[in-house]
C-alpha positions in Angstrom: 105.3 89.5 99.2 104.2 91.7 96.4 107.0 92.3 93.9 107.3 95.5 92.0 109.6 95.9 88.9 112.1 98.8 89.2 114.6 98.2 86.4 117.1 95.9 84.6 120.7 95.1 85.4 122.5 95.8 82.2 126.2 95.2 83.1 128.9 95.0 85.7 131.3 97.9 86.4 134.9 97.3 87.3 136.1 94.2 89.1 134.8 94.7 92.6 131.3 93.5 92.2 129.5 96.8 91.2 126.6 96.5 88.8 124.8 98.9 86.5 121.1 99.3 86.8 118.9 101.1 84.3 115.8 102.3 86.2 113.1 104.9 85.7 111.8 104.3 89.2 110.4 107.5 90.7 111.4 107.0 94.3 115.0 105.9 94.1 115.9 107.9 97.2 113.6 105.5 99.2 115.1 102.3 98.0 118.8 102.8 97.0 120.0 102.9 100.5 122.3 100.6 102.5 120.4 97.7 103.9 117.5 97.8 101.5 116.6 94.5 100.0 116.1 94.0 96.3 115.2 90.9 94.3 116.8 89.9 91.1 115.9 87.5 88.3 113.1 85.0 87.6 113.6 83.4 91.0 113.7 86.8 92.7 116.8 86.1 94.7 117.3 88.5 97.6 120.3 90.9 97.6 121.0 93.6 100.2 122.3 97.0 99.0 125.6 97.9 100.5 126.3 101.0 98.5 124.8 103.2 95.8 126.0 105.9 93.5 124.8 107.6 90.3 127.0 107.3 87.2 125.8 108.9 84.0 122.3 107.5 83.4 123.0 104.4 85.5 122.3 103.5 89.1 125.4 101.7 90.4 125.0 99.2 93.2 127.2 97.0 95.3 125.5 94.1 97.3 126.6 92.9 100.7 128.9 89.9 100.3 129.4 90.3 96.6 132.7 92.0 96.1 134.0 90.4 92.9 132.9 90.6 89.3 132.7 86.8 89.1 130.0 86.8 91.8 127.7 89.2 89.9 128.4 88.7 86.2 125.6 86.2 85.9 123.1 89.0 86.9 123.6 90.9 83.6 120.2 91.2 81.8 118.2 90.3 84.9 115.1 92.3 86.0 115.2 93.9 89.4 112.2 94.1 91.8 111.4 95.3 95.3 108.9 94.1 97.8 106.2 96.7 97.6 105.6 96.5 101.3 109.2 97.5 102.0 108.7 100.8 100.2 107.7 103.5 102.7 106.3 106.5 101.1 105.1 109.8 102.5 101.4 110.1 103.4 100.3 111.7 100.2 102.6 109.9 97.8 101.5 106.9 95.7 102.9 104.5 93.2 101.1 105.1 89.9 100.1 101.4 89.7 98.2 101.8 92.9 95.9 104.2 91.1 94.5 101.7 88.7 90.7 101.6 89.1 90.5 105.2 90.4 88.0 107.6 88.8 89.6 110.7 87.1 87.7 113.9 87.6 88.2 117.3 85.9 85.9 120.2 86.8 83.6 117.9 88.8 83.1 115.7 85.7 84.2 112.0 85.4 86.4 111.7 82.4 87.4 108.1 82.8 88.9 105.4 85.0 92.6 104.5 85.2 93.2 101.2 83.5 96.9 101.1 83.0 100.2 102.9 83.6 102.9 103.6 81.0 106.5 104.2 82.1 108.3 106.6 79.9 111.8 108.1 80.3 110.3 111.4 81.5 107.5 110.2 83.8 104.7 107.7 84.3 101.5 108.2 82.4 98.0 107.2 83.6 96.0 105.6 80.8 92.3 105.8 81.1 89.6 103.4 79.9 88.8 105.9 77.1 92.4 106.0 75.9 93.0 109.5 77.4 96.6 109.7 78.8 97.5 111.9 81.7 101.1 112.5 82.8 101.5 111.5 86.5 103.2 114.8 87.5 102.2 117.5 89.9 101.3 119.9 87.1 98.4 117.7 86.1 97.4 115.9 89.4 95.7 118.2 91.8 94.5 115.7 94.5 94.3 112.0 95.1 91.5 110.7 97.4 92.3 107.1 98.3 89.0 106.7 100.4 86.8 107.7 97.4 89.2 106.2 94.8 89.3 109.3 92.7 92.0 111.6 91.2 91.2 115.3 90.7 93.1 116.5 87.6 93.9 120.1 86.8 92.0 121.4 83.7 95.2 121.8 81.6 94.5 123.3 78.1 94.9 120.7 75.4 94.7 117.7 77.7 91.4 116.4 76.5 91.4 117.8 72.9 
């Protein structure tokens, strides 16, 4: 299994086993569904989602078999992961971390190689080996070629200056 961090359980909610998750994960609609498995804590114990709802800036979850606050209270402060292989994305959709090592091209010129990904409240940011940062959003990313391991970026004014 390849675990992928998606957020942190910050509290419980009510007395019926619901938990509050803070997450900036981009593809919540693919994982916060009944029956999806998530993994919590250092030991990455498996939990199965029974229900999901959005409440303010929190993702609210109830796990199968955990219907009492006393059963989930110990999870406060724990990190939450998914098995990356369980995440089914559309053909032309990628996790930003999967782009590490890709060449970044603007106007047929190599401007750098993706070395890291920053997660911000607004979006993920690709960090290149030359410290250039490119927001991982459609306005900047034109095309991703997984076979050639390259990302074609739109020449947005001010991006490189």
